Structure formats: C-alpha cells, structure tokens
Steps between C-alpha positions, in 0.01 A plus 500: 500500500608855452393839636173616351353151462150461644402180680136386514380228736160326479515168689226307685489178703186300577656338809734677740492779755805705397666566165823687429623582148827679425852490362841411644849543353616188316676268743306612811348162587391609850288800385693724742481814286159522332415766238163627381315256720125488544371317808129429534285337766170327425205710612199306624268412212743627233756348264866509595665732249801721434421775252748788469724701271835668570783667312851351515720785626780607736634389739463153343772433242422380146576131449363149501238410759296188578126509547358318802156413637473365854265437786668625821256283700337182372464393138366651178292306250342582164720805445423697183593833358763698316807707558591748226806717457495782247624848430347801675351622171302174474328564835245734345392230253470232769 
C-alpha cells in the first residue's frame, strides 16, 4: 500500500461475538502492531459486521502489509464480505 490509498471494509459473520479486521506489516505473525483496524461487537438482535473506510497515510510507512480477520474471543463462522484498496480519486465513485 502507499500513501493516498483508500481502504474499504465490509465484512459480516453469522456466528461470533467479536470481529476484528485490519492489516499488519509482513512478517508480524503475532499481530503486535495493527494498522487500520476495525473492531466490532455483536449488538443484540443485529448482524456482526465491520463496515468502514480509511485513507492510508502518515505515520504508517508505504510497503507490503498482510490482511487479517480474527475473533478476539470465541470463533467466527460464515464470514462474508470484501476488502477493497483503491486510490483516493476512486473513493467518490465507490
């Protein structure tokens, strides 16, 4: 990713109480330094979802990152959605 990229998250899970979606630097297997993370809790009677948009910018350095989805507590099942990365100019057309 590089500065100016826009990241869109739209992820849902039918089963699970917590969902976290984000990026880590390549090689960070422990998820110690998480970037552009969205963390959602299931609200009673509603779907568990992470829906957000953010711009990749300082102080995060351009480079290669790995996408992750995790359940901090319990398990996730029937996960669906999309993650998109595009240029800032594309955000208006999204």
